C-alpha positions as CSV (number, residue, x, y, z in Angstrom):
1,M,72.0,8.3,-109.4
2,T,69.8,6.0,-111.2
3,L,66.2,5.5,-109.9
4,H,65.0,2.1,-109.1
5,V,61.5,1.8,-109.3
6,L,59.7,-1.4,-107.8
7,Y,56.5,-1.4,-109.8
8,L,53.8,-3.7,-108.1
9,A,51.4,-4.7,-111.2
10,H,47.9,-6.3,-110.9
11,N,48.4,-7.7,-114.3
12,L,51.4,-8.7,-116.1
13,A,49.6,-9.0,-119.4
14,D,48.0,-5.4,-119.5
15,A,49.6,-3.1,-122.2
16,A,48.9,-0.1,-119.8
17,I,51.1,-2.0,-117.5
18,R,54.0,-2.3,-119.9
19,R,53.6,1.2,-121.3
20,R,54.1,2.5,-117.7
21,V,57.0,0.5,-117.5
22,L,58.4,1.8,-121.1
23,T,57.6,5.2,-119.6
24,L,59.8,5.0,-116.7
25,K,62.6,3.3,-118.4
26,T,62.4,6.1,-121.0
27,G,62.6,8.7,-118.3
28,G,66.0,7.2,-117.0
29,A,64.6,4.8,-114.3
30,S,65.5,1.1,-113.8
31,V,62.4,-0.8,-113.1
32,T,61.6,-4.1,-111.5
33,V,58.3,-5.4,-111.7
34,A,56.1,-7.8,-109.6
35,G,52.6,-8.9,-110.2
36,F,50.2,-11.0,-111.0
37,Q,49.5,-13.0,-114.3
38,R,46.3,-13.6,-116.0
39,A,47.2,-14.4,-119.6
40,G,51.0,-14.5,-120.1
41,N,53.4,-11.8,-119.4
42,L,54.1,-8.7,-121.6
43,L,57.3,-7.8,-119.7
44,V,59.3,-10.9,-120.5
45,E,60.7,-9.9,-123.5
46,E,61.4,-6.2,-122.4
47,P,65.4,-5.7,-121.8
48,D,66.9,-4.7,-118.4
49,V,63.5,-5.2,-116.8
50,I,63.3,-7.7,-113.9
51,S,60.1,-9.4,-113.8
52,I,58.5,-11.3,-110.8
53,N,55.4,-13.5,-110.8
54,L,53.3,-13.3,-107.7
55,G,51.1,-15.8,-108.4
56,E,47.6,-16.0,-110.8
57,T,44.6,-13.9,-110.6
58,A,41.1,-13.9,-112.8
59,D,39.0,-11.4,-114.1
60,A,35.7,-10.8,-112.1
61,R,36.9,-13.3,-109.6
62,F,37.1,-10.9,-106.5
63,K,37.6,-13.6,-103.7
64,Q,40.0,-15.0,-105.7
65,R,42.2,-12.2,-106.0
66,I,41.8,-11.5,-102.1
67,Q,43.3,-14.7,-101.7
68,A,46.1,-14.3,-104.0
69,V,47.2,-11.1,-102.7
70,L,47.3,-12.7,-99.0
71,S,49.2,-15.5,-100.4
72,A,51.7,-13.1,-102.1
73,R,51.7,-11.3,-98.9
74,M,53.2,-14.2,-97.1
75,Q,55.8,-14.8,-99.7
76,L,56.7,-11.2,-100.5
77,A,60.0,-11.4,-99.0
78,K,61.1,-14.5,-100.5
79,K,59.9,-13.5,-103.8
80,L,61.8,-10.0,-103.8
81,A,64.8,-11.5,-102.3
82,G,68.1,-10.4,-104.1
83,I,66.5,-7.5,-106.3
84,P,67.9,-4.2,-105.5
85,T,66.5,-1.7,-102.9
86,P,64.4,0.4,-104.7
87,H,63.8,4.2,-104.3
88,V,60.1,4.1,-104.7
89,I,57.4,1.7,-105.0
90,I,54.5,1.9,-107.3
91,A,51.3,0.3,-106.6
92,R,48.8,-0.4,-109.4
93,N,45.3,-0.6,-108.3
94,L,44.1,-1.3,-104.8
95,E,45.1,-5.1,-104.4
96,M,48.8,-4.1,-105.1
97,L,48.5,-1.3,-102.6
98,A,47.8,-4.1,-100.1
99,L,51.2,-5.5,-100.9
100,A,53.3,-1.6,-100.9
101,G,53.6,-1.5,-97.3
102,K,55.0,-4.8,-96.6
103,A,57.3,-4.3,-99.6
104,S,58.5,-1.0,-98.2
105,A,59.1,-3.0,-94.8
106,I,61.0,-5.5,-96.1
107,F,63.5,-3.2,-97.6
108,G,63.8,-1.1,-94.2
109,G,60.6,0.6,-94.1
110,D,61.5,4.2,-95.6
111,V,60.9,3.4,-99.2
112,P,58.2,5.9,-100.4
113,V,54.9,4.5,-102.0
114,V,53.1,5.9,-104.8
115,Y,49.5,4.8,-105.3
116,E,48.6,4.5,-109.0
117,C,44.7,4.2,-109.6
118,L,43.2,4.5,-113.2
119,D,40.0,3.1,-112.5
120,I,37.6,3.1,-109.6
121,H,36.1,-0.2,-109.0
122,R,32.4,-0.1,-108.3
123,L,32.9,-1.4,-104.6
124,L,34.7,1.5,-103.7
125,L,31.6,3.6,-104.9
126,D,29.0,1.3,-103.1
127,E,26.9,3.7,-100.7
128,G,26.2,0.7,-98.3
129,F,28.5,-1.1,-95.8
130,K,30.5,-2.8,-98.3
131,G,31.4,0.5,-99.8
132,R,32.3,1.8,-96.6
133,L,34.4,-1.0,-95.8
134,M,36.2,-0.9,-99.2
135,R,37.1,2.6,-98.7
136,A,38.3,2.1,-95.1
137,V,41.0,-0.8,-96.5
138,Q,42.0,1.6,-99.2
139,R,42.7,4.3,-96.7
140,H,44.4,1.8,-94.5
141,F,47.0,0.5,-97.0
142,A,47.5,4.0,-98.3
143,K,49.1,5.2,-95.2
144,P,52.6,4.8,-96.4
145,A,51.7,6.6,-99.6
146,K,53.4,9.9,-100.6
147,L,51.3,10.4,-103.8
148,L,48.3,9.5,-105.8
149,I,48.7,9.1,-109.5
150,T,45.5,8.9,-111.5
151,S,44.6,9.8,-115.2
152,S,41.2,11.7,-115.1
153,P,40.4,14.9,-113.4
154,A,36.9,13.4,-113.0
155,F,38.4,10.8,-110.8
156,V,39.5,13.5,-108.4
157,E,36.4,15.3,-108.3
158,N,34.0,12.8,-108.0
159,F,35.8,10.2,-105.9
160,F,39.2,11.0,-104.2
161,K,38.3,14.2,-103.1
162,P,34.8,13.6,-101.8
163,L,34.8,10.2,-100.9
164,S,38.0,8.3,-100.6
165,G,39.3,10.3,-97.2
166,L,42.8,10.1,-98.8
167,D,44.8,13.0,-98.2
168,L,47.5,12.7,-100.5
169,P,49.1,15.1,-103.4
170,V,47.7,14.2,-106.5
171,L,49.7,13.5,-109.9
172,L,47.6,13.7,-113.2
173,L,49.1,11.4,-115.8
174,E,46.4,11.2,-118.7
175,N,46.7,8.2,-120.8
176,K,48.7,9.4,-123.7
177,V,50.6,7.5,-126.2
178,L,54.1,7.1,-125.2
179,A,56.9,8.3,-127.9
180,L,59.5,5.5,-128.3
181,G,61.9,7.3,-130.8
182,S,61.7,5.6,-134.4
183,D,58.2,3.8,-133.4
184,M,56.7,7.4,-133.1
185,P,57.5,9.3,-136.1
186,D,56.5,13.0,-136.1
187,V,54.4,12.8,-139.4
188,A,50.8,14.0,-139.4
189,P,47.8,11.9,-140.2
190,A,46.1,11.9,-143.5
191,P,42.3,12.1,-144.1
192,R,41.0,8.3,-145.5
193,S,37.7,8.8,-146.6
194,P,36.6,5.4,-147.9
195,A,36.9,4.5,-151.8
196,E,33.6,4.3,-153.7
197,G,31.9,0.9,-152.5
198,E,34.0,0.7,-149.4
199,P,32.5,1.1,-145.7
200,W,33.1,3.7,-143.2
201,R,35.3,2.0,-140.5
202,I,35.0,2.4,-136.7
203,G,37.9,1.0,-134.6
204,W,37.2,0.0,-131.0
205,F,40.8,-1.0,-129.5
206,G,42.0,-1.4,-126.2
207,A,40.6,-3.0,-123.0
208,I,37.6,-4.9,-124.7
209,R,35.6,-5.3,-121.7
210,C,32.1,-3.6,-122.5
211,A,29.4,-6.3,-123.4
212,K,26.9,-3.2,-123.9
213,S,29.5,-1.8,-126.6
214,L,29.6,-4.9,-128.1
215,N,25.7,-5.4,-128.4
216,I,25.5,-1.8,-129.9
217,L,28.1,-2.1,-132.6
218,T,27.1,-5.5,-133.5
219,E,23.6,-4.5,-134.2
220,F,24.4,-1.2,-135.7
221,A,26.8,-2.9,-138.4
222,K,23.8,-5.5,-139.2
223,R,21.4,-2.5,-139.9
224,M,24.3,-0.9,-142.1
225,Q,24.4,-3.9,-144.5
226,G,28.0,-2.9,-145.1
227,R,27.9,0.6,-145.4
228,V,29.8,0.6,-141.9
229,E,32.1,-2.3,-140.7
230,V,33.7,-2.5,-137.0
231,I,37.1,-3.6,-136.5
232,I,37.8,-4.6,-132.8
233,R,41.5,-5.1,-131.6
234,G,42.9,-5.7,-128.3
235,R,42.4,-8.1,-125.1
236,P,39.0,-9.0,-124.4
237,A,38.1,-9.5,-120.7
238,Y,36.2,-12.9,-121.6
239,S,34.3,-12.9,-118.1
240,E,32.3,-9.8,-119.2
241,F,30.6,-11.4,-122.4
242,A,28.3,-14.5,-122.5
243,D,30.5,-15.8,-125.6
244,F,32.9,-13.0,-127.1
245,H,33.9,-14.8,-130.1
246,A,30.8,-16.4,-131.0
247,Q,28.9,-12.9,-131.1
248,V,31.5,-11.6,-133.2
249,N,31.4,-14.5,-135.7
250,A,27.9,-14.2,-135.8
251,A,27.9,-10.5,-136.7
252,P,28.1,-9.4,-140.2
253,F,30.5,-6.5,-141.0
254,V,32.3,-7.0,-137.3
255,R,35.7,-8.4,-137.1
256,F,37.9,-9.1,-134.2
257,E,41.7,-9.1,-135.3
258,G,43.4,-9.9,-132.0
259,A,46.1,-8.1,-129.7
260,Y,48.5,-5.6,-130.8
261,R,51.7,-3.7,-129.5
262,N,51.4,-0.3,-127.9
263,P,52.7,2.0,-129.2
264,E,54.4,0.3,-131.9
265,D,51.5,-0.8,-133.9
266,L,49.3,2.2,-133.5
267,A,50.0,3.7,-136.5
268,S,49.1,0.9,-138.8
269,I,46.1,-0.1,-137.0
270,Y,44.4,3.2,-136.6
271,G,45.3,3.8,-140.5
272,E,42.8,1.4,-141.1
273,V,39.7,3.3,-139.7
274,Q,38.4,6.6,-139.7
275,F,36.7,6.5,-136.4
276,T,37.4,5.6,-132.8
277,W,34.7,4.1,-130.6
278,A,35.4,6.2,-127.4
279,I,32.4,5.0,-125.4
280,D,32.5,2.5,-122.5
281,F,29.8,0.9,-120.1
282,F,31.8,-1.3,-118.2
283,E,30.8,0.6,-114.9
284,E,28.0,2.5,-116.3
285,G,27.0,5.6,-114.4
286,L,30.4,5.5,-112.1
287,N,33.9,4.7,-113.5
288,S,33.0,4.9,-117.1
289,E,31.1,8.4,-116.6
290,W,34.8,9.7,-115.7
291,L,37.6,7.8,-117.4
292,L,39.6,9.3,-120.3
293,P,40.3,6.0,-121.9
294,N,43.8,5.2,-123.9
295,R,41.8,5.1,-127.3
296,L,41.1,8.6,-127.1
297,Y,44.8,9.5,-127.2
298,E,45.7,6.8,-129.7
299,G,43.0,7.8,-131.9
300,G,43.6,11.4,-131.5
301,L,47.2,11.2,-132.6
302,H,46.5,9.0,-135.5
303,G,43.6,10.9,-136.8
304,A,40.8,8.6,-136.0
305,V,37.7,10.7,-135.1
306,P,36.2,9.9,-131.8
307,I,32.6,8.9,-131.2
308,A,31.8,9.8,-127.7
309,L,28.9,10.2,-125.2
310,S,27.9,13.7,-124.3
311,T,27.6,12.9,-120.5
312,T,30.7,11.6,-119.9
313,E,34.3,13.2,-119.5
314,T,35.3,11.7,-122.5
315,G,32.5,13.6,-124.2
316,R,33.4,17.1,-122.4
317,F,37.1,16.3,-123.4
318,V,35.7,16.0,-127.1
319,A,33.2,18.7,-127.0
320,Q,35.7,21.3,-125.4
321,R,38.0,20.8,-128.2
322,D,35.6,20.4,-131.1
323,I,37.3,17.2,-132.4
324,G,34.5,14.5,-132.9
325,F,30.9,13.3,-133.0
326,L,28.9,13.3,-129.6
327,L,25.7,11.0,-129.1
328,D,23.2,11.8,-126.4
329,Y,22.4,8.1,-126.2
330,A,24.6,5.5,-127.4
331,T,22.1,3.1,-129.3
332,P,22.1,1.5,-132.9
333,D,19.4,4.3,-133.3
334,A,21.6,7.1,-132.8
335,L,24.4,5.3,-134.7
336,D,22.4,5.1,-137.8
337,Q,21.4,8.6,-137.9
338,L,24.7,9.7,-137.3
339,F,26.2,7.5,-140.4
340,S,23.3,8.2,-142.6
341,A,24.1,11.7,-142.6
342,M,28.0,11.1,-143.1
343,T,29.6,12.6,-145.9
344,G,32.8,12.7,-147.3
345,E,32.8,16.4,-146.8
346,R,31.4,16.0,-142.9
347,Y,34.3,13.4,-142.5
348,A,36.9,15.5,-143.8
349,D,35.6,18.6,-141.4
350,A,35.8,16.8,-138.4
351,F,39.2,14.9,-139.4
352,A,40.7,18.4,-140.0
353,R,39.7,19.7,-136.7
354,L,41.2,16.8,-134.8
355,A,44.5,17.2,-137.0
356,A,44.8,20.6,-135.8
357,V,45.2,20.0,-132.1
358,D,48.7,20.0,-130.7
359,R,50.7,16.8,-130.6
360,G,51.7,17.1,-127.0
361,Q,47.8,16.6,-126.3
362,W,48.2,13.3,-127.3
363,V,51.8,12.0,-126.4
364,T,54.1,11.6,-123.6
365,S,57.3,12.9,-124.7
366,Q,60.7,11.7,-123.4
367,A,60.8,15.3,-121.6
368,D,57.5,14.3,-119.9
369,C,59.2,10.6,-119.0
370,R,62.0,12.4,-117.3
371,A,59.8,14.9,-115.4
372,L,57.7,12.1,-114.1
373,V,61.2,9.8,-112.8
374,G,62.2,13.3,-111.4
375,K,59.0,13.6,-109.4
376,L,59.2,10.2,-108.4
377,A,62.9,10.9,-107.3
378,S,61.7,13.7,-105.2
379,L,59.7,11.6,-102.8
380,N,62.9,9.8,-101.5
381,R,65.2,12.3,-99.4
382,N,68.1,10.1,-99.8
383,I,68.2,11.1,-103.5
384,P,69.6,14.5,-104.6
385,S,66.8,17.0,-105.8
386,P,66.0,16.6,-109.4
387,A,65.3,19.3,-111.9
388,P,62.0,21.2,-111.3
389,M,58.9,19.1,-112.9
390,S,57.4,21.3,-115.7
391,A,56.3,18.8,-118.3
392,V,53.7,16.6,-116.2
393,S,50.4,18.2,-115.0
394,T,49.7,18.3,-111.3
395,L,46.7,18.6,-109.2
396,Q,46.5,19.0,-105.3
397,S,44.0,17.0,-103.3
């Protein structure tokens, strides 16, 4: 029996949503996606994926998103009419969790719900009335949930266990690179020291939403006067910047190269850089302290040495494996000190340590995809028990 997943997506233009859908398909599931649009829909060209538009939302407009969710709840039965009855519903983020119970009820009320939470919004961590209210809302809408999926153990230790009040088994799915056959050749990356007169290159790829990182990198690149170049790729959250394109265009030795396809373009874009900027201040002191970002795994697989902040979960990940460069403080001065001492030999040593890490640390294999689908199938009592799940790590809350 083919597992049919109804995936409720907060942003159909999010590359991570597409990657999760491809993960489920690779594991043998069929997928219907219902979600909100912010800047297009990356799933429209995916074969065999039904994509349903629930309306439009916007970054950093919390009230508007609440209104969109309320409107979607009223229209949900009509929107989902005609799709196959799902065996499981996955709700990506809290706003989609608010729709999951209603969706389950539309299909008879016994469709298990999975809550997928890969970022902890600052309102959920607020110590005052707003935070208590948001956590109560989360607990209410999580009542039909049978499983929590998250991407970093620090989210579990710092939020889900002590603060959330949720009593769910936890499945840890790190933000690894999805292996897609010929798009992911099993070839080790090669070191790529710059030629004489060429700059070192730092890649900042993925979800571009950190104004502080942009300020640090543009100031640093200006100071280095061409000895270091910063390349930015991905989808900027324009609401987080005063004027993203103006700042980049005015910054010497910084360039923005637009969006890319994940995982199809990863080898080529990471092959242009020696280093990955693995620092994020989007939710400084909170979510950014605990996450393990996509770019950490993408850069690791393709030999781009990470630069991380020592006090964060990403920094601890890097330190435990001795695979990159750690900063106590992310400042232009700290980067100046790091790159003033950068030599071909120092880079080659860091690259060699990174390249020695087992490929499984960075990649979600087809076996991992099948194991995930098997775990999801086990939540539905109407599906025969799948094979034991061994390829995906689990944590119990």
